[in-house]
Backbone as CSV, one residue per row, in Angstrom:
resi,resn,N_x,N_y,N_z,CA_x,CA_y,CA_z,C_x,C_y,C_z
1,ARG,49.604,58.232,31.756,49.255,57.316,32.824,48.205,57.939,33.723
2,GLN,47.274,57.140,34.159,46.183,57.624,34.993,46.006,56.705,36.201
3,HIS,45.783,57.320,37.357,45.538,56.555,38.581,44.389,57.211,39.335
4,SER,43.627,56.407,40.059,42.521,56.912,40.866,42.629,56.359,42.279
5,TYR,42.283,57.198,43.256,42.393,56.817,44.661,41.148,57.275,45.416
6,VAL,40.740,56.482,46.410,39.621,56.838,47.279,40.099,56.769,48.724
7,TYR,39.887,57.864,49.479,40.305,57.924,50.872,39.115,58.289,51.754
8,ASP,38.919,57.543,52.828,37.929,57.874,53.843,38.657,58.301,55.114
9,PHE,38.224,59.407,55.722,38.900,59.960,56.883,38.039,59.822,58.133
10,ARG,38.680,59.980,59.277,38.006,59.769,60.554,36.961,60.855,60.807
11,PRO,35.933,60.550,61.589,34.941,61.565,61.966,35.615,62.708,62.720
12,GLY,35.059,63.884,62.568,35.621,65.048,63.247,36.375,65.967,62.313
13,ILE,36.757,65.464,61.141,37.400,66.293,60.114,36.352,66.596,59.053
14,SER,36.152,67.859,58.737,35.140,68.230,57.754,35.729,68.194,56.353
15,ALA,34.845,68.110,55.361,35.293,68.158,53.971,35.989,69.478,53.680
16,TYR,35.532,70.561,54.308,36.175,71.876,54.136,37.622,71.832,54.616
17,GLN,37.856,71.288,55.816,39.213,71.202,56.344,40.091,70.317,55.463
18,LEU,39.528,69.210,55.003,40.264,68.283,54.154,40.657,68.947,52.842
19,ASN,39.712,69.634,52.219,39.998,70.310,50.955,41.048,71.392,51.132
20,ASP,40.945,72.167,52.221,41.915,73.232,52.488,43.310,72.656,52.676
21,GLU,43.403,71.550,53.414,44.693,70.913,53.641,45.278,70.375,52.334
22,MET,44.431,69.782,51.473,44.915,69.244,50.203,45.422,70.347,49.290
23,GLU,44.722,71.483,49.241,45.187,72.610,48.427,46.549,73.090,48.904
24,ASN,46.732,73.191,50.217,48.020,73.625,50.757,49.123,72.636,50.409
25,ARG,48.824,71.343,50.497,49.825,70.331,50.161,50.191,70.384,48.680
26,LEU,49.201,70.595,47.834,49.468,70.682,46.396,50.367,71.881,46.085
27,ARG,50.100,73.021,46.722,50.940,74.206,46.497,52.362,73.953,46.959
28,ARG,52.512,73.326,48.120,53.859,73.041,48.619,54.598,72.068,47.710
29,ALA,53.844,71.216,47.007,54.459,70.245,46.090,54.718,70.836,44.713
30,GLY,54.423,72.128,44.538,54.715,72.789,43.271,53.582,72.812,42.273
31,TYR,52.375,72.466,42.709,51.222,72.485,41.814,50.608,73.885,41.746
32,LEU,50.084,74.204,40.586,49.314,75.425,40.385,47.839,75.060,40.407
33,ILE,47.056,75.743,41.239,45.617,75.494,41.282,44.991,76.134,40.039
34,VAL,44.515,75.308,39.119,43.965,75.786,37.848,42.489,76.156,37.985
35,TYR,41.761,75.350,38.761,40.319,75.582,38.907,39.847,75.000,40.227
36,ARG,38.878,75.668,40.828,38.259,75.152,42.054,36.790,75.553,42.075
37,CYS,35.974,74.779,42.761,34.586,75.152,42.974,34.138,74.616,44.317
38,GLN,33.038,75.156,44.809,32.518,74.781,46.114,31.002,74.793,46.095
39,GLY,30.395,73.866,46.831,28.946,73.849,46.972,28.229,73.603,45.664
40,SER,27.156,74.350,45.429,26.322,74.146,44.247,27.050,74.477,42.956
41,GLU,28.163,75.236,43.025,28.965,75.511,41.827,29.533,74.219,41.240
42,CYS,29.662,73.196,42.083,30.254,71.920,41.653,29.212,70.931,41.145
43,GLY,27.951,71.326,41.095,26.924,70.434,40.581,25.900,70.052,41.634
44,GLU,24.894,69.316,41.207,23.812,68.914,42.089,24.259,67.823,43.061
45,ILE,23.669,67.828,44.248,24.023,66.847,45.266,23.706,65.427,44.819
46,ASP,22.667,65.245,43.994,22.321,63.903,43.513,23.441,63.313,42.668
47,GLY,24.081,64.145,41.847,25.198,63.670,41.039,26.382,63.252,41.900
48,TRP,26.633,63.998,42.964,27.719,63.640,43.876,27.419,62.334,44.604
49,ARG,26.152,62.087,44.914,25.794,60.827,45.575,26.104,59.642,44.663
50,VAL,25.803,59.795,43.377,26.088,58.721,42.424,27.593,58.511,42.296
51,PHE,28.337,59.614,42.299,29.782,59.563,42.069,30.552,59.083,43.296
52,MET,30.192,59.582,44.497,30.984,59.338,45.694,30.339,58.368,46.677
53,GLY,29.051,58.142,46.570,28.387,57.238,47.496,27.035,57.766,47.905
54,LYS,26.098,56.866,48.128,24.729,57.287,48.413,24.579,57.981,49.760
55,TYR,25.615,57.873,50.615,25.512,58.477,51.935,26.115,59.875,52.000
56,VAL,26.359,60.488,50.823,26.816,61.877,50.807,25.802,62.728,51.559
57,SER,26.296,63.650,52.367,25.409,64.509,53.154,24.434,65.250,52.258
58,GLY,23.271,65.566,52.784,22.201,66.142,51.974,22.280,67.626,51.772
59,ILE,23.436,68.245,52.047,23.592,69.679,51.828,24.715,69.914,50.827
60,GLU,24.499,70.823,49.901,25.465,71.034,48.832,26.675,71.850,49.262
61,CYS,26.612,72.493,50.436,27.717,73.347,50.851,28.971,72.549,51.212
62,SER,28.862,71.227,51.325,30.012,70.432,51.766,30.764,69.764,50.622
63,GLN,30.485,70.132,49.383,31.185,69.513,48.255,32.235,70.468,47.680
64,TYR,33.416,69.893,47.362,34.558,70.687,46.908,35.258,69.969,45.758
65,TYR,35.765,70.767,44.808,36.507,70.210,43.671,37.709,71.105,43.390
66,VAL,38.855,70.481,43.109,40.075,71.218,42.792,40.769,70.534,41.621
67,LEU,41.242,71.332,40.663,42.073,70.848,39.559,43.410,71.559,39.654
68,ALA,44.504,70.788,39.750,45.840,71.369,39.891,46.781,70.777,38.849
69,ARG,47.835,71.547,38.535,48.760,71.136,37.466,50.180,71.573,37.816
70,ARG,51.148,70.741,37.458,52.550,71.132,37.623,53.400,70.512,36.525
71,VAL,54.584,71.120,36.269,55.559,70.614,35.301,56.809,70.221,36.065
72,ARG,57.233,68.971,35.933,58.414,68.489,36.647,59.684,68.962,35.950
73,SER,60.823,68.749,36.610,62.105,69.180,36.057,62.458,68.461,34.767
74,ASP,61.904,67.233,34.559,62.171,66.488,33.326,61.156,66.802,32.239
75,ALA,60.357,67.879,32.450,59.366,68.395,31.498,58.082,67.569,31.454
76,ALA,58.039,66.463,32.205,56.774,65.717,32.286,55.751,66.579,33.013
77,GLN,54.503,66.496,32.576,53.454,67.327,33.161,52.437,66.451,33.870
78,GLN,51.928,66.978,34.975,51.018,66.217,35.811,49.759,67.019,36.106
79,LEU,48.634,66.322,36.133,47.353,66.902,36.540,46.816,66.078,37.698
80,ILE,46.130,66.740,38.610,45.460,66.032,39.690,44.104,66.674,39.954
81,GLN,43.082,65.832,40.086,41.731,66.281,40.415,41.376,65.772,41.799
82,ILE,40.824,66.654,42.618,40.434,66.297,43.972,38.941,66.552,44.147
83,TYR,38.211,65.532,44.571,36.791,65.651,44.920,36.669,65.368,46.412
84,ALA,36.019,66.248,47.171,35.837,66.030,48.603,34.390,66.299,48.990
85,ASN,33.864,65.449,49.861,32.505,65.636,50.359,32.362,64.850,51.656
86,ASP,31.301,65.141,52.402,31.045,64.436,53.654,30.194,63.202,53.401
87,ILE,30.663,62.056,53.880,29.903,60.814,53.815,29.443,60.534,55.244
88,GLY,28.184,60.846,55.527,27.748,60.781,56.916,28.484,61.844,57.708
89,ARG,29.216,61.445,58.716,30.007,62.395,59.508,31.489,62.332,59.167
90,SER,31.849,61.532,58.152,33.253,61.366,57.784,33.477,61.839,56.356
91,PRO,34.526,62.631,56.102,34.779,63.089,54.740,35.404,62.011,53.862
92,ARG,35.049,62.024,52.599,35.646,61.122,51.608,36.325,61.972,50.547
93,LEU,37.487,61.535,50.112,38.242,62.222,49.067,38.516,61.257,47.936
94,ILE,38.249,61.682,46.711,38.585,60.912,45.513,39.591,61.721,44.705
95,ALA,40.690,61.095,44.325,41.738,61.786,43.563,41.992,61.051,42.250
96,HIS,42.059,61.809,41.154,42.457,61.290,39.846,43.766,61.975,39.475
97,THR,44.794,61.207,39.134,46.072,61.782,38.720,46.401,61.357,37.292
98,TYR,47.023,62.269,36.551,47.396,62.023,35.159,48.842,62.493,34.973
99,GLU,49.586,61.745,34.152,50.969,62.126,33.877,51.301,61.810,32.432
100,ALA,52.040,62.709,31.770,52.435,62.487,30.375,53.719,63.240,30.088
101,GLU,54.505,62.726,29.139,55.710,63.439,28.727,55.363,64.767,28.091
102,VAL,54.267,64.768,27.339,53.755,66.000,26.750,52.273,66.071,27.043
103,LEU,51.869,67.077,27.759,50.458,67.248,28.072,49.830,68.113,26.994
104,VAL,48.989,67.522,26.157,48.349,68.262,25.066,47.277,69.170,25.652
105,ASP,47.496,70.464,25.522,46.578,71.426,26.133,45.427,71.696,25.177
106,VAL,44.441,70.835,25.202,43.286,70.950,24.320,42.034,71.013,25.179
107,SER,41.238,72.028,24.994,40.000,72.131,25.754,38.823,72.046,24.804
108,GLY,37.764,71.411,25.263,36.576,71.274,24.430,35.917,72.619,24.175
109,ARG,35.403,72.820,22.975,34.721,74.060,22.630,33.232,73.878,22.849
110,GLU,32.630,74.798,23.635,31.208,74.717,23.905,30.409,75.147,22.682
111,LEU,29.354,74.391,22.396,28.527,74.656,21.222,27.144,75.170,21.598
112,GLY,26.909,75.411,22.886,25.601,75.888,23.329,24.705,74.750,23.771
113,LYS,23.755,75.042,24.665,22.789,74.069,25.191,23.470,72.857,25.829
114,GLY,24.657,73.079,26.396,25.359,71.987,27.062,26.141,71.089,26.129
115,ASN,26.097,71.347,24.818,26.823,70.531,23.847,28.289,70.960,23.808
116,VAL,29.161,70.064,23.378,30.585,70.367,23.390,31.291,69.658,22.238
117,GLU,32.444,70.186,21.871,33.260,69.650,20.776,34.613,69.225,21.330
118,ILE,35.027,67.989,21.049,36.290,67.447,21.549,37.237,67.212,20.374
119,PRO,38.392,67.885,20.332,39.329,67.706,19.218,40.218,66.479,19.378
120,PHE,40.762,65.996,18.254,41.667,64.851,18.227,42.924,65.195,17.445
121,GLY,43.951,64.352,17.589,45.174,64.520,16.834,45.037,63.967,15.422
122,ILE,46.082,64.157,14.631,46.085,63.700,13.246,46.003,62.175,13.179
123,ASP,45.044,61.660,12.408,44.863,60.225,12.196,44.800,59.461,13.523
124,SER,44.138,60.039,14.505,44.079,59.423,15.828,42.663,59.459,16.390
125,ALA,42.303,58.389,17.079,41.033,58.340,17.795,41.288,58.201,19.293
126,GLU,42.513,58.496,19.717,42.875,58.385,21.125,42.587,59.695,21.845
127,LEU,41.925,59.609,22.972,41.626,60.801,23.754,42.901,61.334,24.399
128,THR,43.153,62.631,24.249,44.289,63.265,24.910,43.923,63.560,26.357
129,LEU,44.918,63.910,27.165,44.630,64.306,28.544,43.730,65.530,28.569
130,GLY,44.001,66.474,27.647,43.155,67.654,27.568,41.734,67.297,27.175
131,GLY,41.607,66.323,26.277,40.278,65.879,25.867,39.527,65.223,27.011
132,ARG,40.241,64.431,27.817,39.608,63.798,28.973,39.151,64.841,29.988
133,GLU,39.984,65.864,30.175,39.596,66.913,31.114,38.375,67.675,30.604
134,ALA,38.318,67.899,29.285,37.153,68.575,28.701,35.891,67.733,28.916
135,LEU,36.031,66.415,28.829,34.888,65.536,29.061,34.447,65.584,30.523
136,ARG,35.411,65.655,31.445,35.052,65.766,32.863,34.308,67.078,33.126
137,ARG,34.758,68.148,32.470,34.053,69.431,32.638,32.648,69.354,32.051
138,PHE,32.527,68.645,30.929,31.216,68.467,30.307,30.258,67.751,31.248
139,VAL,30.726,66.657,31.866,29.875,65.902,32.789,29.534,66.744,34.014
140,ALA,30.530,67.466,34.547,30.276,68.309,35.722,29.242,69.381,35.411
141,GLN,29.350,69.988,34.236,28.397,71.029,33.852,27.014,70.437,33.622
142,LEU,26.978,69.230,33.082,25.701,68.567,32.844,24.992,68.296,34.169
143,VAL,25.749,67.831,35.143,25.177,67.568,36.471,24.710,68.877,37.107
144,LYS,25.530,69.913,36.951,25.190,71.213,37.540,23.917,71.792,36.946
145,SER,23.753,71.657,35.639,22.588,72.241,34.957,21.330,71.394,35.140
146,GLY,21.495,70.172,35.634,20.339,69.314,35.881,20.346,68.089,34.991
147,ILE,20.784,66.963,35.550,20.896,65.743,34.756,19.541,65.054,34.585
148,VAL,18.598,65.389,35.498,17.254,64.836,35.379,16.602,65.403,34.120
149,GLY,16.026,64.560,33.310,15.409,65.008,32.068,16.267,64.787,30.843
150,VAL,17.547,64.421,31.056,18.421,64.097,29.925,18.043,62.712,29.419
151,GLU,17.596,62.637,28.188,17.133,61.368,27.619,18.267,60.588,26.973
152,SER,19.153,61.294,26.283,20.264,60.618,25.623,21.383,61.606,25.328
153,ILE,22.550,61.057,25.022,23.705,61.848,24.596,24.175,61.275,23.274
154,GLU,24.249,62.120,22.255,24.653,61.686,20.919,26.070,62.162,20.614
155,VAL,26.920,61.258,20.140,28.303,61.576,19.813,28.534,61.345,18.324
156,ALA,28.963,62.384,17.625,29.236,62.290,16.184,30.714,62.534,15.922
157,GLY,31.359,61.599,15.197,32.777,61.737,14.891,33.002,62.363,13.521
158,TYR,34.083,63.152,13.410,34.419,63.838,12.154,35.905,63.666,11.844
159,THR,36.295,63.879,10.569,37.701,63.870,10.173,37.979,65.056,9.257
160,ASP,39.274,65.269,8.969,39.642,66.285,7.983,39.699,65.634,6.598
161,ALA,40.275,66.333,5.621,40.256,65.851,4.240,41.391,64.880,3.912
162,GLN,42.257,64.604,4.875,43.349,63.681,4.604,42.848,62.233,4.643
163,GLY,43.541,61.345,3.914,43.203,59.929,3.943,42.113,59.564,2.950
164,THR,41.913,58.252,2.810,40.890,57.760,1.891,39.512,57.875,2.529
165,ALA,38.485,57.767,1.693,37.112,57.847,2.199,36.844,56.735,3.202
166,ALA,37.368,55.529,2.917,37.157,54.392,3.813,37.839,54.623,5.158
167,ARG,39.082,55.143,5.112,39.811,55.394,6.363,39.130,56.502,7.169
168,ASN,38.677,57.540,6.495,38.030,58.643,7.196,36.722,58.207,7.857
169,GLU,35.975,57.358,7.172,34.732,56.865,7.764,35.041,56.012,9.003
170,GLN,36.084,55.174,8.889,36.488,54.349,10.018,36.945,55.217,11.193
171,LEU,37.751,56.253,10.903,38.280,57.128,11.942,37.165,57.937,12.613
172,SER,36.197,58.380,11.815,35.051,59.109,12.377,34.317,58.237,13.384
173,SER,34.088,56.977,13.012,33.399,56.043,13.886,34.214,55.771,15.155
174,GLN,35.531,55.613,15.002,36.393,55.326,16.147,36.434,56.496,17.127
175,ARG,36.442,57.713,16.603,36.463,58.889,17.483,35.172,58.994,18.294
176,ALA,34.058,58.767,17.613,32.772,58.814,18.316,32.714,57.725,19.384
177,GLU,33.188,56.533,19.060,33.125,55.412,19.995,34.071,55.614,21.179
178,ALA,35.225,56.253,20.941,36.169,56.509,22.031,35.535,57.390,23.100
179,ILE,34.820,58.419,22.661,34.147,59.312,23.606,32.964,58.606,24.254
180,ALA,32.209,57.851,23.462,31.050,57.136,24.004,31.473,56.161,25.101
181,GLN,32.568,55.453,24.894,33.045,54.503,25.902,33.441,55.224,27.173
182,TRP,34.092,56.388,27.034,34.485,57.166,28.219,33.240,57.612,28.980
183,LEU,32.240,58.107,28.260,31.015,58.579,28.904,30.262,57.434,29.577
184,ARG,30.254,56.257,28.943,29.562,55.106,29.531,30.216,54.654,30.830
185,GLY,31.470,55.013,31.019,32.166,54.662,32.254,31.922,55.626,33.391
186,GLU,31.199,56.717,33.131,30.901,57.697,34.175,29.645,57.290,34.933
187,GLU,29.797,57.057,36.230,28.659,56.606,37.040,27.516,57.620,37.045
188,MET,27.846,58.907,36.955,26.815,59.937,36.997,25.900,59.892,35.772
189,LEU,26.325,59.190,34.707,25.522,59.101,33.486,24.813,57.752,33.369
190,THR,24.834,56.966,34.446,24.174,55.659,34.426,22.697,55.807,34.081
191,GLY,22.217,54.991,33.134,20.811,55.039,32.734,20.538,55.945,31.551
192,ILE,21.535,56.732,31.143,21.365,57.619,29.982,21.927,56.924,28.741
193,THR,21.155,56.898,27.675,21.593,56.273,26.423,22.707,57.091,25.780
194,ILE,23.818,56.432,25.440,24.937,57.078,24.741,24.985,56.501,23.326
195,ALA,24.642,57.308,22.329,24.584,56.851,20.938,25.711,57.474,20.117
196,THR,26.168,56.755,19.078,27.236,57.264,18.214,26.795,57.244,16.754
197,ARG,27.441,58.084,15.969,27.214,58.089,14.524,28.420,58.711,13.826
198,VAL,28.558,58.427,12.527,29.604,59.039,11.705,29.109,60.412,11.283
199,GLY,29.751,61.456,11.766,29.279,62.802,11.502,29.557,63.287,10.096
200,GLY,30.684,62.887,9.524,30.989,63.335,8.172,32.477,63.488,7.933
201,VAL,32.828,63.644,6.689,34.212,63.812,6.268,34.345,65.168,5.594
202,ALA,35.410,65.888,5.950,35.623,67.217,5.368,35.877,67.110,3.874
203,MET,35.265,67.998,3.112,35.440,67.998,1.665,36.356,69.117,1.192
204,ASP,36.693,70.061,2.088,37.541,71.191,1.717,38.996,70.738,1.682
205,PRO,39.656,70.712,0.529,41.036,70.226,0.436,42.033,71.095,1.179
206,GLN,41.677,72.348,1.505,42.596,73.219,2.211,42.921,72.664,3.600
207,ASN,41.994,71.919,4.170,42.220,71.373,5.503,43.339,70.339,5.511
208,ALA,43.620,69.749,4.360,44.665,68.730,4.285,46.049,69.332,4.477
209,LYS,46.192,70.665,4.328,47.489,71.312,4.462,47.877,71.528,5.920
210,SER,46.923,71.436,6.817,47.202,71.678,8.218,47.870,70.465,8.832
211,VAL,48.981,70.682,9.554,49.682,69.576,10.206,49.535,69.633,11.723
212,THR,48.837,70.626,12.251,48.713,70.752,13.705,47.272,70.721,14.180
213,THR,46.413,71.525,13.582,45.026,71.566,14.025,44.091,71.589,12.831
214,SER,42.873,71.189,13.048,41.841,71.254,12.028,40.490,71.219,12.702
215,PRO,39.535,72.039,12.250,38.213,72.014,12.865,37.455,70.722,12.598
216,TYR,38.002,69.872,11.698,37.301,68.633,11.361,37.804,67.431,12.143
217,ARG,38.945,67.543,12.818,39.463,66.431,13.619,38.826,66.503,15.001
218,LYS,37.610,65.983,15.093,36.855,66.219,16.318,35.721,65.209,16.459
219,ALA,35.056,65.325,17.590,33.767,64.668,17.806,32.883,65.682,18.514
220,GLU,31.622,65.700,18.165,30.671,66.610,18.791,29.726,65.821,19.687
221,ILE,29.480,66.369,20.864,28.581,65.730,21.827,27.323,66.578,21.940
222,LYS,26.194,65.961,21.739,24.905,66.652,21.814,24.050,66.027,22.912
223,VAL,23.523,66.884,23.780,22.650,66.433,24.857,21.201,66.546,24.398
224,VAL,20.462,65.467,24.493,19.054,65.446,24.094,18.197,65.324,25.348
225,ARG,17.386,66.332,25.588,16.502,66.329,26.755,15.075,66.020,26.323
226,ALA,14.336,65.371,27.207,12.960,65.000,26.911,12.116,66.226,26.609
227,SER,12.369,67.345,27.310,11.601,68.570,27.103,11.785,69.115,25.698
228,GLU,13.003,68.958,25.135,13.271,69.445,23.785,12.540,68.607,22.755
229,LYS,12.451,67.297,22.995,11.744,66.425,22.051,10.256,66.728,22.058
230,GLU,9.723,67.044,23.245,8.312,67.414,23.328,8.056,68.713,22.591
231,ALA,9.034,69.657,22.719,8.895,70.937,22.019,8.912,70.751,20.512
232,ASP,9.743,69.814,20.045,9.810,69.526,18.603,8.484,68.977,18.108
233,LYS,7.831,68.135,18.933,6.549,67.576,18.544,5.484,68.667,18.393
234,VAL,5.533,69.643,19.307,4.565,70.745,19.252,4.768,71.564,17.996
235,VAL,6.057,71.841,17.667,6.365,72.612,16.447,5.906,71.851,15.209
236,ALA,6.130,70.527,15.218,5.759,69.707,14.058,4.254,69.724,13.819
237,LYS,3.458,69.833,14.870,2.013,69.859,14.720,1.569,71.150,14.044
């Protein structure tokens, strides 16, 4: 289950004070702070304006991000993301909460140049909570490294050797589309083309023996920048 909340606070409270208070409340509620960032570590101010509102203050020192996690007594696991920044003279906080009976701890594997790999479960094209978090980190890193100049994002779906050729092709397409739809819903990526393709089906029969993980149950995300395409043209000449 996923929920999102937006809170605007009265003038006189800074984003720093708000973030500090939220971290303290999360600790008192039994959450473990998994990751935090501040200022330019959290990405470019332009990306925050798209995400939180065009009136975000023009200085990067006022942006804060926190990721926290806890396990309840009934073994259900919860994640919460906190974004805080100043909107004019008033701080705004955006919170995303996630809850599941089993939180699949899957993190995307970086492939270099901002590209990333997102794993999936057996015969599934459904994004796990871990997969969604990996996608959020991908977008945050993309904004931090400079979203200007990104021409398109290509998503390729893959499968392992289990199933028929027809089913594997269908599953590859579904995995790519699941990620593409998630990315298209991110306001910070507005205006960037999100393309999908069937990446391929594993031919190694040994992969069919795995019942937990496989390097082929995945989708790969590739960032295409205009500067790279120009460089390719020069090489081609």
